N, C-alpha and C positions, 0 to 999 in steps of 0.2 A: 679588357677581355682576357680570360685565363688561357695561357698557351696550352695547346694539345699535348705538347711534349714536356710539360712542366713536371719536374721531379717531386714526387710527394711520397712520404713514408720512409721506412728504414732501408738502408742500402749497405752492402758490403762491397768494397772496391777490390778488384783483382788486377794487379800490375805484373807485367813480364819484362824482364831484361835478359839479354841473351848470354851474358858472360858474368862470371864472378867479379871480374874487375869493374864492370859497369854497375853491378850491385853495390860494391863498396864505394865507388865514386859517385853513385846516384845519377850517372849519365843516363839520360832517357827516362829515369824514374820521376824526376821532378816535373818534367814536361807532361807525363801521364797524369800525375797528381793534379797539376794545374788544370788540365783539360777536364778532368772529372769534377773538380770543385767549381769550375766555371759553369759547367752544365747544371750541377746541383743547385747552385745559387739562384737559379731561376724559379725555385719553388720552395715548398715547405718540406724539409727533409731531415733525416738523422743518419749520420754515417756510423754504422754499428761496428765497422772494422775495416782495416786495410791489410791486404795480404800481398806479399811480393814473391814472385817466382823467379829464381835465378837459374837460367837454363844454359847448359854447356853446348847444346846442339847434338850431343852424342846419343841421347835417349829422348826422342820427342814424345814418347808415351809415358814418361816418368814425371808426373807433376803433382807432388804431394801437397803443394800450397794451393793448387786449384781444388783438390779434394777438401782441404781445410776451409777454403772460402765457401764451397758448396755446403759443407757441413754447417757452417755458421748461418748461412742463408736458411737452410732447412729448420734449424733449431730456433731461430729468432723470427722466422717469417719475412726475412729481408729479401730485397731484390739485388741480384748480382749486377754490378756495373763495371764495364771496362772502358778505357779511353778510346781505343781504336779497334773497331770490329774488322776493318779491312785487312789488318795484319793477321787476323785469325781465320779469315774466310776460307782459306784452303787447308786449314789444319784439321784433318779428319778426326784425329784423336780428341782434340778439344771439343769439336762440334758434337761428337758422339757422347762424350761425358756430359756436356751441357744439355743435349737433347733428352738424355735418359735420367737427368738429375731431379726433374720435377721442380726446378727452381726458376722463378721469374727472372727476366734478363733485360738489360738495357745497355746500349752503347752510346757514349757521349758524342761520337762522330756520326752516328746514324740513329737519331732519336726515334725514327719511325720503325726501326727494327725491333722485333720481339721474338717470342719463342717460335712463332710460325715462320718467321724469316730464317731463324737458325735451322729449323727443320728442313726448309727448302735448300739452304746451303749444304746441309748434310747429305741430302739426296743428290745434289749436283756433284759434291765431292765423291760420293759413292759411284755415281755414273762415270765420272772421270777415271776413277780407279778401275772400273770394269772395262772402260774403253782402252785404257793402257794395257790391261791384261789381255784383251782381245787382240790388240795390235802386236803384243809380245808373242802370243800363241801363233798368230798368223806368220810372223817373221820366223819363228822356230820351225813351223811346218815347211815354209819355203826353203829354209836352210837345209832341213833334212832331205827335202826333195832334190837338192843340189848335191847331196852326198856328204854334207857336213856332219861329223860325229858330235852328237849332243850329250851333255851330262844328264844324269838322272834327275828326275823331279820328285823322288820319293820323299814323303813327309811334307811336301809343299802344300800350303793351304792358300787359296786365293784371298786377297784382301777383302772382297765382298763377303765371302763366307766367314772370315774372321769377324767382320763387322756385325753380321747377323748373329753369330754366337755370342759376341760381347753384349749385344742388345738384349738377347734372351736372358743371359746371366744377370744383367742389370735389372730387368723386370722382376725376375724371380727373387732377387735380393732386396727389393724395395721395402718389404715388410720388416726385414731385419735391420735395414739401414737406419731407420729412425731411432731404434733402441741403441744402436752403436754410437750414433751421433750424440745422444743425450748422455750416455755413460761416460764419454770422454769429458763432457762438461762437469759431470758430477765428481769425477776423480780430480779434476783441477780444483774444484771447490773444496774437496776434502784436503788437498795438498795445502790449501790456505788456512787449515786449522778449523774449518767448519765441518763438524762431524755428525751432529744429530740429524735425524730425518726431517724434523720440523725446520731446522735452520737451513738445511740443504734446499728444502721446498721453497722457503722464502727467498733464498738467493737465486734459484732458478727463475722465479717470478720477476725478480728485480732485473735479471739479465734479459728478460723478454723471451725466454724459451717457453713455448707453450706446452701444456700437459698433453698426454696422448689423445685425449678426447676434447682438447681445448680447455679454456678456463684456467683456474689457479691449480698449482700443485698442492698435493697433500702428502703427509708422511707415508701413507699406504702406497701411493703411486710411486714415490721414490724407492720404497722398499722393494716393490715388484721389479723395477728397472735394475736395481743392484742385484737382486736374487737371480734374475734372468742372465745377467752378465757372468755371475759366478758359475751358474750351471753350464753356460756356453764354454767358459774357460776350463771347467773340469772335464767336459766332454772331449776337448782337444788335448 
């Protein structure tokens, strides 16, 4: 009988290590890779890419490799896979990026988890942020009542409002994101010496990157993507 959690189709793996030293020494990375491969080996799959994020801990919201992994998933129709979801379940920035990305998702340590699960986790994380904010405000009010002089709160935006604004920006940019993802792939193809529109179209098909309306790429579609990128760059 086929397993319900059997991995089928194309995947992009996203790994995280916490320091540059771990990234160089592969501490923790090989364990994540082993976990992912063990999970995938239960089914019929293709690993379209592996992306490693090396984090210093100073900027939790700065994850360029996560964005690259999501871009690869969107352009190839792949599913994002991570080794351990429990390490990310309280990471509000990661959950928000994942929730708004439109990318399918699976975790090797929680095969039953899916985009709905991530959405619930994001809501829980947001609720916890709001609860922390409420407790902080209550503590400040109590301190003020005791005569404690408090610093100004000018320019402060509560995390829940930040999350709402980030979500709105993400939705409004969804239409432009697809073209941005594809033009990056096109420029990388051009860097390899493939320059004609027809050759670029064939290479995009070989990479598994779907055309704007599905199906195969044609020279005209490639030209439109390139022209749009040039216009956008000129406007800025």
